[in-house]
C-alpha positions in Angstrom: 114.6 94.4 98.9 114.2 90.9 97.3 113.8 89.3 100.8 111.1 91.9 101.6 109.3 91.2 98.4 109.3 87.4 99.1 107.8 87.9 102.5 105.1 90.1 101.2 104.3 87.6 98.4 104.0 84.9 101.0 101.5 87.0 102.9 99.5 87.5 99.7 99.5 83.8 99.0 98.2 83.0 102.4 95.5 85.6 102.2 94.3 84.3 98.8 94.4 80.7 100.0 92.4 81.6 103.0 89.8 83.3 100.9 89.5 80.3 98.6 89.2 77.9 101.5 86.2 79.8 102.7 84.2 79.0 99.5 82.5 76.0 101.1 81.3 78.1 104.1 79.6 80.8 102.0 75.8 80.6 102.2 73.6 80.4 99.1 72.1 83.6 97.5 69.3 81.6 95.8 66.3 83.8 95.3 68.2 86.9 96.2 68.5 90.0 94.0 71.9 91.8 94.6 72.4 95.2 93.1 76.0 95.8 91.9 76.3 99.6 91.7 79.4 100.8 89.9 80.8 104.3 89.7 82.3 103.2 86.4 83.7 100.2 84.5 86.4 101.9 82.4 89.4 101.1 84.6 91.2 97.8 85.2 90.2 97.8 88.9 86.5 98.6 88.0 86.2 95.9 85.4 87.8 93.2 87.5 85.9 94.0 90.6 82.6 94.3 88.7 82.9 91.0 86.8 84.0 89.2 90.0 80.9 90.4 91.8 78.6 89.4 89.0 80.2 86.0 88.7 80.1 85.4 92.4 76.5 86.3 92.8 75.6 83.9 90.0 77.8 81.2 91.5 76.0 81.5 94.8 72.6 81.2 93.0 71.6 84.8 93.2 70.5 87.3 90.5 72.8 90.3 89.9 71.3 93.7 89.1 74.0 95.7 87.4 74.3 99.5 87.2 77.1 101.6 85.7 77.2 105.4 86.2 80.0 105.8 83.7 82.1 107.8 86.1 79.5 110.6 86.2 78.4 111.8 89.6 74.9 112.9 88.4 74.4 109.5 86.9 75.5 107.8 90.1 73.1 109.8 92.2 70.2 108.8 89.9 71.4 105.2 90.0 71.3 105.1 93.8 67.9 106.8 93.8 66.6 104.0 91.5 67.8 101.4 93.9 65.8 102.8 96.8 62.6 102.2 94.8 63.7 98.8 93.3 64.4 97.4 96.8 66.9 94.6 96.0 67.9 92.2 98.8 71.2 94.0 99.1 73.3 96.7 97.4 77.1 96.8 96.8 78.4 100.2 95.9 81.9 100.3 94.4 83.9 103.6 94.7 82.5 107.1 94.5 83.1 110.6 96.0 81.8 110.2 99.6 80.4 113.7 100.0 78.3 113.1 96.8 77.0 109.6 97.4 76.7 109.4 101.2 73.3 111.0 101.5 71.9 108.5 99.0 73.6 105.6 100.8 71.9 106.8 103.9 68.5 106.6 102.1 69.2 103.1 101.0 69.8 102.0 104.6 66.8 104.0 105.7 64.7 102.0 103.2 65.7 98.8 105.0 68.1 97.6 102.3 71.4 96.1 103.5 74.2 98.2 102.1 77.7 97.0 101.4 80.6 99.0 99.8 83.9 98.5 98.0 86.4 101.3 98.7 83.7 103.5 100.3 84.1 103.8 104.1 80.6 105.2 104.7 79.0 105.1 108.1 76.0 103.7 106.5 77.8 100.7 105.1 77.4 97.4 106.9 80.8 96.3 105.6 83.4 98.0 103.3 85.7 95.6 101.4 89.0 97.3 100.5 92.7 97.2 100.4 94.6 98.5 103.4 95.2 101.8 101.8 97.1 103.3 104.7 99.7 100.5 104.3 99.6 100.8 100.5 100.1 104.6 100.6 102.9 104.3 103.2 104.8 101.6 101.3 104.6 103.5 98.0 105.8 106.7 99.6 108.7 104.9 101.4 109.8 103.3 98.1 109.7 106.8 96.5 111.9 108.1 99.3 114.3 105.2 98.9 114.6 105.5 95.1 115.1 109.2 95.2 117.7 109.2 98.0 115.4 111.3 100.1 115.8 114.6 98.1 114.4 116.3 95.1 111.1 117.7 93.8 107.9 115.6 93.3 105.1 116.2 90.9 101.9 115.0 92.4 98.5 114.3 90.8 95.8 115.1 93.4 92.5 115.5 91.5 90.3 113.1 93.6 91.0 113.9 97.2 87.3 113.5 97.9 87.5 109.8 97.0 88.4 108.2 100.4 91.0 105.8 99.1 92.8 108.5 97.1 92.7 110.8 100.2 94.2 108.1 102.4 97.0 107.4 100.0 97.8 111.1 99.6 97.8 111.7 103.3 100.2 108.8 103.8 102.5 110.4 101.2 102.6 113.7 103.1 103.2 111.9 106.4 106.2 110.1 105.0 107.5 113.2 103.4 107.3 115.1 106.7 110.3 113.1 107.8 112.2 114.0 104.6 112.3 117.8 104.2 114.6 117.6 101.2 111.8 116.0 99.2 109.2 118.6 98.2 105.9 118.5 96.3 106.0 121.1 93.6 103.1 123.6 93.6 100.5 123.8 92.2 99.6 120.1 92.4 98.4 118.5 89.2 94.8 117.6 88.6 94.0 114.2 87.2 90.8 114.1 85.3 88.1 111.7 84.0 87.7 110.9 81.1 90.8 111.0 79.0 93.0 110.5 82.1 96.0 109.0 80.3 96.1 111.6 77.5 95.6 114.5 79.9 98.4 113.3 82.3 100.7 112.7 79.4 100.2 116.3 78.1 100.6 117.9 81.5 103.8 116.1 82.2 105.2 116.8 78.7 104.6 120.5 79.3 106.3 120.4 82.7 109.3 118.5 81.4 110.0 121.5 79.1 109.8 123.8 82.1 112.0 121.7 84.5 115.4 120.5 83.1 117.1 117.3 84.1 117.9 117.2 87.8 115.0 119.3 89.0 112.3 116.5 89.3 113.0 113.3 91.1 109.6 111.6 90.9 105.9 111.7 89.9 103.2 110.4 92.2 99.6 109.5 91.6 96.9 108.0 93.9 96.0 105.6 91.1 98.0 104.3 88.2 96.0 105.7 85.2 97.6 109.1 85.5 100.8 107.3 86.3 100.5 105.6 82.9 100.2 108.9 81.0 103.1 110.4 83.0 105.3 107.4 82.3 104.5 107.6 78.5 105.5 111.3 78.6 108.8 110.4 80.3 109.6 107.8 77.6 108.8 110.3 74.9 111.2 112.8 76.4 113.9 110.4 77.2 113.8 111.5 80.9 115.0 108.3 82.5 116.1 110.0 85.7 112.5 110.5 86.8 110.4 107.6 88.2 106.7 107.3 88.6 104.6 105.8 91.5 100.9 104.8 91.7 98.4 102.3 93.0 96.3 99.5 91.3 98.5 97.4 89.0 96.8 98.1 85.7 98.3 95.7 83.1 99.6 98.5 80.9 101.6 99.9 83.8 103.0 96.5 84.7 104.0 96.1 81.0 105.9 99.4 81.2 107.6 98.1 84.4 109.0 95.2 82.5 111.0 97.5 80.2 114.7 97.7 80.9 114.6 101.5 80.9 111.2 101.7 82.6 110.1 105.0 84.1 107.9 103.1 86.6 109.6 103.1 90.0 106.8 101.1 91.7 103.1 100.4 91.7 101.0 98.9 94.5 99.1 96.1 92.9 95.6 95.5 94.3 93.5 92.3 93.8 90.2 93.7 92.5 88.7 90.3 91.6 89.3 89.0 95.1 87.9 92.3 96.5 84.7 91.8 94.4 84.3 88.2 95.4 84.9 89.0 99.1 82.2 91.7 99.1 79.6 89.3 97.7 80.5 86.6 100.2 80.0 89.1 103.0 76.6 89.9 101.6 75.7 86.2 101.5 76.8 85.7 105.1 74.8 88.7 106.3 71.6 87.7 104.5 72.1 84.2 106.0 72.0 85.8 109.5 75.6 86.4 110.2 75.3 90.0 111.4 78.7 90.3 113.2 80.7 91.2 110.2 83.6 93.6 110.7 83.1 97.2 109.5 86.0 96.7 107.1 87.4 93.6 105.3 91.0 94.2 104.1 92.3 92.4 101.0 96.1 92.2 100.7 98.2 94.3 98.3 101.8 94.0 97.1 104.3 96.7 96.4 105.4 95.8 92.9 108.8 96.5 91.3 110.7 94.9 88.5 112.1 92.4 91.0 108.8 90.7 91.9 106.7 91.6 88.8 106.3 88.0 87.5 105.2 86.7 90.9 102.5 89.4 91.2 101.2 88.8 87.7 101.0 85.0 88.3 99.3 85.5 91.7 96.6 87.8 90.2 96.0 85.5 87.2 97.5 88.0 84.7 99.6 85.3 83.3 
């Protein structure tokens, strides 16, 4: 496992170095107004991706127009409607439930505004900057299988299947589990919520730990690591060290738990949200400068993070 982690880290370093080397090739955004539309800014990924977009637009000489829907679908729809009338030079939409926002993304494109997205694979987006969520979901599921010995019951948080990245990660979990019939998802699946995600997940897991004695649950899985954080806290409270948790993002609080000797965190796929944000802005700059052959998706590397490679990941992302 240590050799695999070293190889993955090497790939991440190469990807990051390549992105930095492209700085000199990025065209100016002088005189351009770039709308940065956020579903919310309450989560580590959101904050890092948002700030990186703002900083990169300014660094390239442009003016960022910032909008934050506060993780509220109605607010997000209103936000996107506003952009149609404001007519910025480009829009970058970060996250969102595709069925809710796609009609409004279509209207933005119909208004002649170049549309870019982060973690939103919309047909109306010129380019979607994202992690390879298929690979991330598969790696996380395979680690869960390895840690559990391929058998046992799994508690799964599946509250945001309509968000494309969450759907992809969940589907990869079920694909991997199809080859391991002794690992089963307990029904009904759990619903993660917004707001109060940590507290709600903690309470749900605490109640279920009273229902299922030791030996009946092998793992807890979530598509993102905020419910993973609450679940991990519940396991610590109950002293249930035999259960491990799994999620995606690499939120600092989850990584801090991973450092504990008795950590309930089995693994977390760490994303690079700041690099994702900068990359999206650079794609906008290239497009506005006339480079219209951008790929439909730009993938930014992730790393399956365990106690073995935690320090390397934190250094790489600038957490230390």
